[in-house]
C-alpha positions as CSV (number, residue, x, y, z in Angstrom):
1,M,201.3,159.0,104.6
2,V,204.8,160.4,103.7
3,V,207.2,158.4,101.7
4,K,210.3,157.7,103.7
5,R,213.0,159.5,102.1
6,K,216.6,159.8,102.8
7,A,218.4,163.1,102.0
8,V,221.9,162.4,100.6
9,L,223.3,165.8,99.7
10,L,226.5,165.5,97.5
11,L,229.0,168.4,97.5
12,W,230.3,168.7,93.9
13,L,232.4,171.9,94.1
14,L,233.9,171.5,90.6
15,G,231.5,173.1,88.1
16,V,231.8,172.7,84.4
17,V,232.5,176.4,84.0
18,L,235.7,177.6,85.2
19,P,235.8,181.5,85.4
20,G,238.4,183.0,83.4
21,A,239.8,179.8,82.0
22,L,238.8,180.2,78.3
23,S,237.3,182.6,76.0
24,A,233.5,182.8,76.2
25,G,231.4,180.8,73.6
26,P,227.7,181.0,72.5
27,D,225.6,182.5,75.2
28,G,228.5,183.4,77.3
29,V,229.3,179.6,78.0
30,Q,232.8,178.6,78.6
31,P,233.9,176.1,76.1
32,G,235.5,173.0,77.5
33,S,237.6,170.0,76.1
34,G,235.5,167.1,77.0
35,P,231.9,166.4,75.9
36,L,228.7,167.0,78.1
37,V,226.8,163.8,78.6
38,I,223.0,163.2,78.6
39,T,222.1,160.0,80.3
40,V,218.6,158.7,79.2
41,L,216.6,156.2,81.0
42,P,216.5,152.7,79.2
43,Y,212.7,152.8,78.8
44,L,213.1,151.8,74.9
45,S,216.0,150.1,73.2
46,A,219.4,151.6,73.3
47,A,219.3,152.0,69.4
48,E,215.9,153.6,69.5
49,L,216.8,156.1,72.2
50,H,220.0,157.2,70.1
51,R,217.8,157.8,67.3
52,R,215.4,159.9,69.1
53,F,218.1,161.8,71.3
54,D,221.4,162.2,69.2
55,P,219.7,165.1,66.9
56,L,219.0,166.9,70.2
57,A,222.6,166.4,71.4
58,A,223.8,167.9,68.1
59,Y,221.7,171.0,68.3
60,L,222.7,171.6,71.8
61,G,226.4,171.0,71.1
62,E,226.2,173.8,68.3
63,R,224.3,176.0,70.7
64,L,226.6,175.6,73.6
65,G,229.8,175.5,71.7
66,R,230.8,172.2,73.1
67,P,230.2,168.4,72.2
68,V,227.3,166.7,73.6
69,Q,226.9,162.9,73.6
70,V,224.1,160.6,74.6
71,T,224.4,157.6,76.7
72,V,221.8,155.1,77.6
73,A,222.2,153.7,81.2
74,A,222.1,150.1,81.9
75,S,219.1,150.5,84.2
76,Y,216.9,153.1,85.8
77,D,219.1,152.8,89.0
78,D,222.1,153.4,87.0
79,T,220.6,156.6,85.4
80,L,220.0,158.0,88.8
81,R,223.5,157.1,90.0
82,Q,225.2,158.7,87.0
83,I,223.3,162.0,87.4
84,G,223.5,162.0,91.2
85,A,227.0,161.2,91.3
86,G,228.1,163.5,88.7
87,E,229.0,161.1,86.1
88,A,226.6,162.6,83.6
89,D,225.7,166.3,83.0
90,I,221.9,166.1,82.1
91,A,219.6,163.5,82.5
92,F,216.1,162.6,80.9
93,L,213.8,161.3,83.6
94,G,210.3,160.6,84.1
95,P,208.6,162.5,87.1
96,A,208.9,159.3,89.5
97,P,212.7,158.7,88.9
98,Y,213.1,162.5,89.5
99,V,211.3,162.3,92.8
100,R,213.4,159.5,93.7
101,L,216.7,161.3,92.6
102,V,215.9,164.3,94.9
103,D,214.9,162.0,97.7
104,E,218.3,160.3,97.5
105,Y,220.7,163.0,96.2
106,G,219.1,166.4,97.3
107,P,217.5,169.1,95.2
108,K,218.4,169.2,91.7
109,R,218.0,172.2,89.0
110,L,215.3,171.2,86.5
111,L,216.1,172.3,82.8
112,A,212.8,171.7,80.9
113,R,209.9,169.2,80.4
114,L,208.5,168.1,77.1
115,E,205.2,169.7,75.9
116,V,203.2,167.3,73.8
117,N,200.5,168.6,71.6
118,G,200.3,171.6,73.7
119,E,200.1,169.8,77.0
120,P,203.0,169.5,79.6
121,T,201.5,166.4,81.1
122,F,201.0,162.9,79.8
123,H,198.9,159.6,80.4
124,G,199.9,156.1,80.6
125,Y,197.6,153.1,79.9
126,V,196.7,149.7,81.4
127,V,195.9,147.4,78.6
128,T,194.9,144.0,77.6
129,R,194.4,142.2,74.3
130,E,191.5,142.9,72.1
131,D,189.8,139.6,72.7
132,S,190.3,139.5,76.5
133,P,187.2,139.5,78.9
134,I,188.9,142.2,81.0
135,D,187.0,145.5,80.9
136,S,188.1,147.4,84.0
137,L,190.6,147.5,86.7
138,D,188.5,145.6,88.9
139,D,188.5,142.7,86.7
140,L,192.3,142.3,87.1
141,A,192.3,140.6,90.4
142,G,193.5,137.1,89.8
143,H,195.2,137.7,86.6
144,A,198.9,137.9,85.4
145,F,200.1,141.6,85.1
146,A,203.2,142.9,83.5
147,F,205.1,145.9,84.7
148,G,208.0,147.6,83.0
149,D,210.9,148.6,85.1
150,A,210.5,149.1,88.9
151,Q,211.4,152.6,88.9
152,S,209.2,153.6,85.9
153,T,206.6,156.2,86.1
154,M,204.1,154.9,83.5
155,S,205.0,151.1,83.4
156,H,205.0,150.6,87.2
157,L,204.4,153.3,89.7
158,V,201.5,155.1,88.3
159,P,199.6,152.0,87.4
160,R,200.5,150.2,90.6
161,A,198.8,153.4,92.4
162,M,195.8,152.9,90.1
163,L,195.3,149.4,91.0
164,I,195.6,150.2,94.5
165,E,192.9,152.7,94.2
166,A,190.6,150.3,92.3
167,G,191.0,147.7,95.3
168,V,193.5,145.4,93.3
169,P,196.8,145.6,95.0
170,V,199.5,143.4,93.8
171,A,198.7,140.9,96.4
172,R,195.4,140.2,94.7
173,L,197.0,139.6,91.2
174,A,197.7,136.0,90.2
175,R,201.2,137.1,89.5
176,S,203.1,139.9,88.3
177,A,206.8,140.8,86.7
178,F,208.9,143.4,85.7
179,L,210.0,143.1,82.0
180,N,212.5,146.1,82.1
181,S,210.8,148.2,79.1
182,H,207.5,149.4,77.7
183,D,208.0,147.6,74.6
184,N,208.5,144.2,76.6
185,V,205.3,144.8,78.5
186,A,203.2,145.2,75.1
187,L,204.9,142.2,73.6
188,G,204.2,140.1,76.6
189,V,200.6,141.1,76.7
190,L,200.3,140.3,72.9
191,A,202.0,136.9,73.3
192,G,199.7,135.9,76.1
193,D,202.2,135.8,78.6
194,F,200.3,138.2,80.7
195,D,196.7,139.1,80.8
196,A,197.3,142.9,81.0
197,G,200.2,145.3,81.5
198,A,201.1,149.1,82.0
199,M,202.9,151.2,79.5
200,M,203.2,155.1,78.4
201,G,200.8,156.4,75.7
202,D,203.0,156.4,72.6
203,V,204.0,152.7,73.1
204,Y,200.4,151.8,73.3
205,H,199.5,153.6,70.4
206,T,202.4,151.9,68.3
207,Y,201.2,148.4,69.2
208,R,197.4,148.8,69.4
209,P,197.1,147.9,65.7
210,R,198.6,144.6,66.7
211,G,195.8,143.8,69.2
212,L,196.1,145.7,72.2
213,R,193.1,147.6,74.0
214,A,193.1,150.1,76.8
215,V,191.5,149.0,80.0
216,A,192.1,152.5,81.9
217,M,193.9,155.8,81.3
218,S,196.1,157.2,84.1
219,P,195.5,160.7,85.7
220,P,197.6,163.5,83.9
221,I,201.3,163.3,85.1
222,S,204.0,165.8,84.5
223,E,205.8,165.0,81.1
224,L,209.4,163.7,80.8
225,L,212.0,166.2,81.8
226,F,215.5,167.1,81.8
227,V,217.6,167.4,84.9
228,A,221.1,169.2,85.2
229,A,223.9,167.7,87.4
230,D,225.3,169.7,90.4
231,R,228.6,170.0,88.9
232,L,227.3,172.4,86.1
233,G,227.8,176.1,86.7
234,D,224.6,178.1,87.0
235,E,225.7,180.1,84.0
236,F,225.9,177.0,82.2
237,V,222.6,175.7,83.3
238,D,220.9,178.9,82.3
239,A,222.4,178.6,78.8
240,I,221.2,175.0,78.6
241,R,217.8,176.1,79.4
242,S,217.9,178.9,77.0
243,A,218.8,176.5,74.2
244,M,216.3,174.1,75.1
245,F,213.6,176.7,75.1
246,G,214.8,178.0,71.8
247,L,214.6,174.7,70.0
248,Q,212.0,175.1,67.1
249,S,212.9,172.1,64.9
250,A,209.9,170.0,64.5
251,E,212.0,167.2,63.3
252,I,214.1,167.1,66.4
253,L,211.2,167.6,68.7
254,S,208.9,165.0,67.3
255,G,212.0,162.7,67.2
256,I,212.1,162.7,70.9
257,K,208.6,161.8,71.1
258,A,205.7,162.1,68.9
259,G,203.6,165.3,69.2
260,V,206.3,167.4,71.0
261,T,205.7,170.8,70.4
262,R,208.3,172.6,72.6
263,L,210.5,172.2,75.6
264,V,209.0,174.3,78.3
265,P,209.9,175.5,81.9
266,V,209.2,172.9,84.9
267,T,209.3,173.3,88.6
268,D,209.6,170.9,91.4
269,S,206.2,171.4,92.4
270,D,205.0,170.1,89.0
271,C,205.8,166.7,90.4
272,D,203.8,166.9,93.6
273,S,201.0,164.8,92.1
274,M,203.6,162.1,91.5
275,R,204.7,162.3,95.2
276,E,201.0,161.7,96.2
277,L,200.8,158.5,94.2
278,L,204.1,157.4,95.6
279,D,202.8,158.1,99.1
280,L,199.9,155.9,98.3
281,I,202.1,153.0,97.3
282,A,204.0,153.5,100.3
283,A,200.9,153.4,102.7
284,E,199.7,150.3,100.8
285,E,203.1,148.5,101.4
286,E,203.3,149.5,105.1
287,S,199.7,148.4,105.7
288,G,200.8,145.1,104.3
289,G,198.6,144.9,101.5
290,G,201.4,144.8,98.9
291,D,204.7,142.8,98.4
292,D,208.2,143.6,98.4
293,R,208.1,145.8,95.3
């Protein structure tokens, strides 16, 4: 089953680099007057995301000879709109939002993805409380489940597909809700408002000492990645990639996410496994086994 996708190809003819406009800066990049904008998915609080990404922005600004600033979008939808409509220059996305971005705005140039502990893929977790009788995905039928954002890779879409494969589509849950962030899912489960929930690995490991227990781990999915806006010139995109691949500061890398060892190349095909999971969800919804999510 193929996910229904609309191709909206935007023509952004004005690039950041205007040939001959100014003298070349580092790596042959033309410096500009305004800052480059990195938009980040709001998967954690804005304050936490600025703490994680502002050092990367400072590093890129020094390498590129142009100020770089971080903005945290109001929602996942807003992040995609910002990068798709050219209101931001770089986006930090999970693989599922990236697939949706391509579906809605056309092909995009990928810059890099995270490599964590030597691996460019990561896992998410379905969790419950330590004292819960739930031991497997099969046990979740009839229970309350917490998702993060509807467009989140690891707090909704991947665990949603895992539930379908286990024979527990959302229609078999007692109830479910979107809590907007991974942290909120962890807190909702710990508080007893939900019997189980889904989140990415580093959030699970943060809250595990407070009483969370893993029920299931997801298959490997491409790590989070950086995408360039259409308006950036090819030379400038190459310079950003070079800067990202050359980043060796352990402090900056681990600040983005615990265990990050490098920023490494990424291709569109690295997200094909994510597309397959999205197809599974689409098939389940078309068959009437799901809900309006």
